[in-house]
C-alpha positions in Angstrom: 0.0 0.0 0.0 1.1 3.6 -0.7 0.1 5.7 2.3 0.3 9.5 2.5 0.3 11.4 5.7 -0.8 14.9 5.0 -0.1 18.3 6.6 2.3 17.0 9.3 3.5 20.5 10.1 5.3 19.4 13.3 6.9 16.4 11.5 5.6 14.3 14.4 3.7 11.4 12.7 6.6 8.9 12.3 7.9 9.3 15.9 4.5 9.2 17.6 3.2 5.9 16.1 4.6 2.6 14.7 4.1 2.6 10.9 6.3 -0.4 10.3 4.9 -3.0 8.0 2.0 -1.0 6.7 3.5 -0.2 3.3 5.2 2.7 1.7 4.6 5.7 3.9 5.2 9.3 2.6 4.9 12.3 4.9 4.0 15.8 3.6 4.6 18.7 5.9 3.1 21.5 3.8 -0.5 22.3 2.6 -1.0 22.7 -1.2 -4.1 23.0 -3.4 -5.4 22.7 -6.9 -3.6 20.7 -9.7 -0.5 20.3 -7.6 -2.5 18.6 -4.9 -4.2 16.2 -7.3 -0.8 15.2 -8.8 0.7 14.7 -5.4 -2.1 12.4 -4.1 -2.7 10.4 -7.3 -0.4 7.5 -6.5 -1.8 6.8 -3.0 -4.1 4.1 -1.7 -4.5 5.6 1.7 -4.7 9.3 2.8 -4.2 10.2 6.5 -5.7 13.6 7.1 -4.9 15.9 9.9 -8.3 17.4 10.8 -9.4 19.9 8.1 -6.1 21.1 6.8 -6.6 19.6 3.4 -10.2 19.4 2.2 -11.3 16.4 0.1 -14.1 17.6 -2.1 -16.0 15.7 -4.8 -13.7 16.8 -7.6 -10.6 15.8 -5.8 -12.0 12.4 -4.7 -13.0 11.7 -8.3 -9.5 12.5 -9.5 -7.9 9.8 -7.3 -8.8 6.4 -8.8 -6.2 4.6 -6.6 -7.7 5.8 -3.3 -9.2 3.1 -1.1 -9.1 4.4 2.5 -9.3 7.8 4.2 -8.4 8.1 7.8 -8.9 11.5 9.5 -7.7 12.5 12.9 -10.7 13.3 15.2 -14.2 11.8 15.2 -15.5 14.0 12.4 -14.1 16.1 9.5 -16.4 18.6 7.7 -14.0 19.0 4.9 -14.5 15.5 3.5 -17.4 15.2 1.0 -19.2 12.1 2.4 -21.5 11.5 -0.6 -18.6 11.6 -3.0 -16.6 9.2 -0.8 -19.4 6.7 -0.6 -20.1 7.0 -4.4 -16.4 6.2 -5.0 -16.6 3.1 -2.7 -14.1 4.5 -0.2 -13.8 3.6 3.4 -13.7 6.7 5.6 -12.9 6.5 9.3 -11.7 8.7 12.1 -10.0 8.6 15.5 -10.9 9.7 19.0 -9.8 13.1 20.2 -8.8 14.7 23.5 -11.1 17.2 25.0 -9.1 19.7 27.1 -6.5 21.2 24.7 -8.6 24.1 23.2 -9.8 25.4 26.5 -6.2 25.4 27.8 -5.1 27.5 24.8 -8.1 29.9 25.1 -7.2 30.4 28.8 -3.5 31.0 27.9 -4.6 33.7 25.4 -6.9 35.3 27.9 -4.2 35.6 30.5 -1.4 36.6 28.0 -3.5 39.4 26.6 -4.9 40.8 29.8 -1.5 40.7 31.5 0.3 42.2 28.4 2.6 39.3 28.4 4.1 39.8 24.9 4.6 43.5 25.1 6.3 43.1 28.4 8.5 40.3 27.1 9.4 42.6 24.2 10.1 45.5 26.6 12.5 43.3 28.6 14.3 42.2 25.5 14.5 45.7 24.0 14.9 48.2 26.8 15.4 46.2 29.9 12.3 46.3 32.1 8.6 47.1 32.5 6.6 49.3 30.1 3.0 49.2 31.3 0.4 47.6 33.5 -1.6 44.4 32.9 -5.1 43.7 34.1 -6.3 41.2 36.7 -8.9 38.7 35.4 -10.3 38.1 38.9 -13.5 40.1 39.2 -13.9 40.4 35.4 -16.8 38.9 33.4 -16.1 36.0 31.0 -18.6 35.8 28.1 -18.9 32.6 26.2 -20.3 32.3 22.8 -21.3 28.6 22.9 -21.7 26.5 25.9 -21.0 22.9 24.7 -18.2 20.7 26.0 -15.4 23.3 25.6 -17.6 26.1 26.8 -18.4 24.2 29.9 -14.6 23.7 30.5 -14.2 27.5 30.2 -16.9 28.0 32.9 -14.9 25.9 35.3 -11.6 27.7 34.5 -13.2 31.2 34.6 -14.7 30.5 38.0 -11.4 29.1 39.3 -9.8 32.4 38.3 -12.4 34.4 40.1 -14.4 35.5 37.1 -18.2 35.8 36.7 -19.4 33.9 33.7 -22.3 34.6 31.2 -23.1 32.8 27.9 -25.1 33.1 24.8 -25.7 31.0 21.7 -28.7 30.8 19.3 -30.1 27.6 21.0 -28.9 28.1 24.5 -31.4 27.2 27.2 -32.0 28.4 30.7 -31.6 24.8 31.9 -28.1 24.4 30.4 -27.0 27.7 32.0 -28.5 26.8 35.4 -26.8 23.4 35.3 -23.4 25.1 34.9 -24.2 28.1 37.1 -23.8 30.8 34.4 -26.0 33.7 33.4 -27.8 33.5 30.1 -27.7 36.6 27.9 -30.6 37.4 25.6 -28.6 38.3 22.5 -25.0 38.4 21.2 -24.9 42.2 21.5 -26.0 41.9 25.1 -23.2 39.5 25.8 -20.6 41.7 24.0 -21.8 44.7 26.1 -21.5 42.7 29.4 -18.3 40.7 29.1 -14.8 41.9 29.7 -13.4 38.8 28.0 -15.3 37.0 25.2 -14.4 33.5 24.0 -15.9 31.7 21.1 -16.7 28.0 21.3 -19.2 27.0 18.6 -19.3 24.6 15.7 -19.1 26.2 12.2 -22.2 25.7 10.1 -24.2 27.7 7.6 -26.1 29.3 10.4 -23.1 30.2 12.5 -20.9 31.5 9.7 -20.1 35.2 10.2 -22.0 35.2 13.5 -19.8 37.6 15.3 -20.2 40.6 13.0 -19.7 44.4 12.9 -22.8 45.0 15.1 -21.4 42.6 17.7 -18.0 44.3 17.8 -19.6 47.7 17.9 -21.4 46.6 21.1 -18.2 45.4 22.8 -17.6 46.6 26.3 -14.7 49.0 26.7 -11.4 47.2 27.3 -12.8 43.9 26.0 -10.5 41.0 25.0 -12.0 38.8 22.2 -10.7 35.3 21.7 -11.5 32.8 18.9 -10.1 29.3 19.1 -13.0 27.6 17.3 -13.2 28.4 13.6 -12.1 31.5 11.7 -15.3 32.0 9.7 -17.5 32.2 12.8 -16.4 35.9 12.9 -16.2 38.6 10.3 -12.5 39.2 10.1 -12.8 42.6 8.4 -15.2 43.7 11.1 -12.8 42.6 13.8 -9.9 44.5 12.3 -12.0 47.6 11.9 -13.2 47.1 15.5 -9.7 46.8 16.8 -8.7 50.0 15.2 -11.7 51.7 16.8 -10.9 50.1 20.2 -13.9 47.7 20.2 -12.7 45.1 21.1 -9.5 46.5 22.8 -7.6 43.3 22.1 -8.0 40.0 20.3 -6.4 36.6 20.3 -7.0 34.3 17.2 -5.9 30.7 16.8 -8.1 30.1 13.7 -8.5 31.8 10.3 -10.6 31.9 7.2 -7.7 30.5 5.2 -5.1 28.2 6.8 -2.1 28.4 6.8 -2.6 32.1 7.1 -1.3 33.8 3.9 1.7 36.1 4.3 -0.3 39.0 2.8 -3.4 38.5 5.0 -4.7 41.7 6.5 -4.6 40.1 9.9 -0.8 40.4 9.8 -1.1 44.0 10.7 2.3 45.2 11.9 1.0 47.9 14.2 -1.6 45.8 15.9 0.8 42.9 16.3 3.7 45.1 17.6 1.4 46.8 20.1 0.3 43.5 21.6 -3.3 44.2 20.9 -3.6 41.3 18.4 -2.2 37.9 19.2 -2.1 35.3 16.4 -1.2 31.6 16.9 -1.1 29.0 14.1 -4.1 26.8 15.0 -2.5 25.3 18.2 -5.8 24.5 19.9 -5.5 20.8 19.4 -1.8 20.6 18.6 -0.3 18.9 21.6 2.0 15.8 22.0 -0.6 13.7 23.7 -3.3 14.5 21.2 -1.2 13.8 18.2 0.0 10.5 19.7 -3.6 9.5 20.0 -4.4 10.6 16.5 -1.5 8.8 14.8 -1.7 5.7 16.9 -5.3 5.2 16.1 -4.7 6.1 12.5 -2.2 3.2 12.3 -4.7 0.9 14.0 -7.3 1.8 11.4 -5.0 1.1 8.5 -4.0 -2.3 10.0 -7.6 -3.2 10.6 -8.5 -2.2 7.0 -5.6 -4.3 5.6 -6.7 -7.3 7.7 -10.4 -7.0 6.7 -11.3 -6.5 10.4 -14.2 -4.3 11.5 -13.4 -0.6 11.3 -15.2 2.4 12.8 -16.4 4.4 9.8 -17.6 8.0 9.8 
């Protein structure tokens, strides 16, 4: 079998799992598109995907006649066309995932921005000592857009840090909020006006795309820190940049983007905002941890071995 491991940015796949005996394994550490991608993938029987880094749409699947098996990290992958995969007779399966990594990163961003961590590190490196004052999070209000599994983790973390917590999402119920001990806001602008820190934790769908828009940012409480570790298209990026320049929100931390990897000429790479410490960008680190990738790649290998042996396999 010819097996392709795609988008292994950290070059970690081969050291985190035992690929011996599976076949001819090729690792790609970059993300490409278009004709170059089709040519790259044409020889392979098996594609091992890292989440949604490389989409497999109907046209691409149809252009890969040798393909027999797709294994994606995580229990779902919205960038695979399931109808096209079924029509092509492909087996598509996934792995388990760990559940705490994204909330950890969102908390790290919240603390780094409020305490001015990066500007103070830069000041120490450049001039020798302190240059300003950070803000305590104890006593602030944490606003959560989405109150699923990760949102619930943020409730626990926020309360442990001494924060009050409120939440909103289109289908959020009083019962869910009561169970977690948080206040339910009536609308997104209400949440933006109330919260000192806003963190987004929703699944991207047609309904949620562009949910955090110019009106939401215009309603932002003075001094607000806005954090998105879920999906880039949940917010209007142009509206966020305009809002930052107007001071609403005051600061933002983004781990996810409309296009990934983030293009070098993307407007988010605003030199002034980055240098001031008001905008913190990270390269989709929410799930990128050693333990998570070990789980991903170990179960990817298990799935390939099961497929080769004709054993039952957990399909998506």
